[in-house]
N, C-alpha and C positions, 0 to 999 in steps of 0.2 A: 049121621054121618057128619063128618064136620068140615065147614066150608074150607077153601084153601086160603094159605095167607093171602093178603095183598100185596102184590108186587110194591119192591123197593121204588120211592121215584128217584127217576134220571135225575145225579147230582151236574148242577153247570156250573162250570168252572165262572169264578169272579171275572166281570169284566173289568179292566184295567181303562187307565187315563189313558184316550187317544187313539184304543185300539178299533182299525176298520175291520175286521175278520169277518166272519161269518156270524149273524144273530145267532143266540143258541149253542156255539158252540161246546160240547160235552166232555167231562174227563173220564179216563178211561173209565168203563163200566164197572157203576159200584166199587170203586176205590177212592172215589176222592181225588186223586193222582192226575193231573196235565198230562195231555200225551207228549210226544217228542214233538212235534210240529206245533204245536202250542208252546209251548218252552223258547221255540227256534222263533214264532211270530214274536213273543213277548221279548226275547231279547233283542231282536233287529228292531221293534220300535222302541225299544231302550237308547239304542245305540244311534239312531238314527239323526238325532239333535247336532252328537258329537260329531258324526262324519259330516254332517253339512257343514257345520263350524272349522271344523278342523283345517281346510284347504288354506282358509285366512292367517290363521297360528302358524303354521307350515312354512308360509310366504314372511310373515312377520318375525316370524326365529332367524330364518334364513336373511331378510333384506334388511331389519329393523335391528334384532336383539343382538345378532352376532356380531354387527359392525360396532353399533355402540358400545359392545363389552370389548372387543378388540380394539377400538380406538381407544379406549381408555389406557389399556396394557400397554400400549404401545408410545402412548402419554408421555410414560415412566423412565421412558429409554431415550437415546439418542439414534433416530433412525434417519438415512437420508433416501431419499428418491429413487436413486440410481442404485442403489442397494437394501430393499426392503428388509431383505433376510438378516441381513447384521446389526445387532442390536447391542447396544451398552447401555446397563442400567444408570438409570439416573435417581430414581425416586421422583422428587416433586421440585429438582432444579427447574424443569420448562416452567410449569407455574411461577413460582419465585422469579424467572425470567421474565416472564410476560408483566408481576406486577413493577419490576422499572423499563419497561419499554415505554418507551413516550408515544411509539406509532399505534401499539397495544390501544394508549388510552385514548388516544384522538379517534382512532376508528369507531372505540363505544360510544366515546362524545357526539362523534358525525351520527351513527346510528341511530341514537336515542334523538338527537334533533330531527333528523328525516322521520324516524317515525310519528313524532309529536304531528309535524308540522303536515304530514299526510294523512295521521288517521282520522285526527280530530274532524277535519273540514269533510274528508270524506264519509264519516259516519253522520256528519251533521248534514251534507247534501243526502243520502241515503236516505233518510228521515224524512224529510222533507219531498223527495220525487217519490218516496213509498206513500205518505197522504198523498201528494196530488194524485196516483194513480187507484187508489183507491176511492175514488169519487166516481161517479158518474160521466165518463167522459167519450166522446164519441171515439172510435177503434183504439180504445183501451188495449186492445189486446196487441194492437200493432207495436205500440211505445210500451206494454209489459214484456214483450220479445227483443223489442229493438235495442233498450235498457241493458239486455243482456252482450249484447255485442263486442262493448269492448274484453269482456272475460275471454271474451273466442277468440278473440284478436290474439295473432302472435307475438309477446313481449320484444323481441328482434324487429316486427316490422313495427310495433307502435314506437320503440322509442328510436327508430329510422329516423321514422315523422318526427316527431318530437324534436328529435337534434337537430334537422335540419329549422322548424319551426324559432328555436333559441338560441339560430346563427348568429352573431355578433355584427356583423355586414348588412348579409344578406336576410336574415331572420324574419318572419310575419310578425314574432312578439315585437321585435324590435322600430318594425315597421308603422305597426300599431303605436305602440307608443310616442313613436314621434309625431303622431298628429296631436296628440296633446303634449308639443314642446321638450319628451322627456329625451336625452341624447340617449347614445346607442351604449347599451348595458352587454358588458362583457360575461355572460352567463355561465361559460366555463371557469373562467378562474378565478373568480371570486368564493368565498366560502359557503357564504347564505347562497348567491345566485345562484350558485349551482345546486347546491339541496336542495332551494325551492325549483328547479330544475327537474330533480329527479323526482322529487315528491310529486310534480306535475304529471307524469307518467304513471306513480303507483296509484294517484287516487284517481285520476280515469280510468284503469284497469280494473278497478275493484268499486268504484261506487257501485254501478248497479246490481254487482253479486250483492252487495249488501242491500241495496233498494228492496230485492225481491225476497230477500230473508226477512225485512219488516213488513213486507207488503201483505209474507203469506201470514206476519202473525197478526196481522191487525184486522186479516178477515178473520179469525178465531176467537176476537174480543165482541164478546154478548153485543148486538144489537138494542137489547133494551136498555141499557147503560147509557146507552147515547140519548135516546128517547127519554127517560128520567134527566137528563142535564140538560137537555132541550125544552122538558116541560118547567125545569126550575131559571130557563132562561139565559141558559148559556149558549154562545154563539161557538161559531167555528176555533177559535183560538182556545177558548175556556174549555171546549170539550176536549180537543187535542192534547191540553195541558192538564186536564185533571181527568180525564178517561184516556185518551192514548197511550201517555206517557207511562202511567201508571200500568196497564195492561202490557206494555213490551219492555217491563224494567227486564224480566230474564235474558228476554233475547240481545238488549244490549249489552248486558254483562258479558251473553254468550260473544258476539261481535267484537269486543273489546279484545277480551279475550283471545280469540282467535286473530284479529288485525295486531293485537301486541306480538303473536307470534310469525308473524308476516312478516312485523318491520324489523324484528331480531333476525331475520334469514334474508332482507333484502341481497339480491345478487348481482340479478341480471341487466337490471336498470341503470345502474349506476357505471357495469360493465363496459354495457354497450354503447355510454352517452358518448364516448368518443373513440373509444376502441381501441386497441392494441394496447404496447406496453402502460400508455398514460393510462387507457380504462383501469388497468387492471392497479395503478398506484391510486387507483382515482383521483385522479387529477394531477398535476404538476408539483402541488406540494399536498396532497391528499387530503384536497378541501372534502371531498368530497365520498371518501375511500368509508366503506363499509364495516363491521366485522366479517362479515363473510368472506368480502373480497380481499380483507387481510391474510386471512385462514386462504385463503387464493393463495394469494402471492407469495407467502410465506411456505406452503406445502409443494406449489407448484411453481414457481420462477426460483425462490431460495430452498429449494430440494430438500427443507427440513420437516420431515414428517413429523417427529415425535414433538415439535413445538407445536405446528398446525392442527394436532392432536388436544394438545393442553388447550388453543385458543375453543375448539370447538366440544369439547367440556366446560369450560367456563362458560361459555353462548347456551349451551344448554344448562346450567345451575343456575342461572340468570334467570331464563325463561321460568323454570322453576320455580325461583322465588316471584317473579312479576304474577306467575300465574297462584300462587298461594295469596299474594296480598291483596289480587283481585280478589279470590275466593272470602278471604277472610273479612274484608269490605263489604260483599255483598252479605253474608252471614249475618253480619253483626245489624245490618240494616233489615234485613228481614225478622228478626228475632226482634229488633224493635217494633219494628211495624206491627209484629202478632201481640208484643207488649199494649200497643195501644189500642188493638182492636182496630187496626182500619182494614 
């Protein structure tokens, strides 16, 4: 009597990455074809990541990409705020008008100077504060939380307080300078003095935020590098210069790029420094009017939405150029260090 043939081994459906179903799911018996439930689960697992990221891209298209493209479209037209549906084709005339507009160049120059005198001290102070908070301090958790308080403070409240501090007759800054024999400074009406006042507010609000970013990056630097530097006789300053700063270089590039973008978008601080129509104009002679304020004045005070859109797109292109220049410099430096084997 012949022995019965051995039964065929059960075919297991191959597992796919990320599958969390029951172990040993089987295909349809003897066919090698997955069941409809397995196909459904496989489709759900494959589509789940796209479903999780989809809300962000839907909101980005609605509130980021569409306004950007629509702004570019109306920048090529004459559009008034009172009748936004009535458009007249102008081509690049709004952009050529900006080229010959002295107020635009003044606002751009003010944005550059305010950005420099607020970003450079801001990042230097943030580096120093992060270095101090990275040391063994009593109550350092309190200081790490407290340093973020200016970032959480309303910009309107902060600007009102600083506006009082920089008052010409009764401001505390002039009172303090008077202790050293300095006459009262008219902070609002001078070009450099008003820009210093605006930069002080910006620096105060963002220095703690950048300090925490630097602190997080410092704590990621391997401690054995500091031990090796200490064995070589390097003191605290040399360790900061030759170990901490090279380890922070990618983070510094990141903060420089983000701060540059923020400087190009400075709006609330100069607007609220004096408030009202004078604040919109950036002072009586536009001495601290930034590019954001000029765009607001053009669109919402002069009702020229087409020209305001051209200012917005010009600012966007300038930001892209600055980011590209930063990336080019950082890339060249990294490639040079790789060639030199640092």
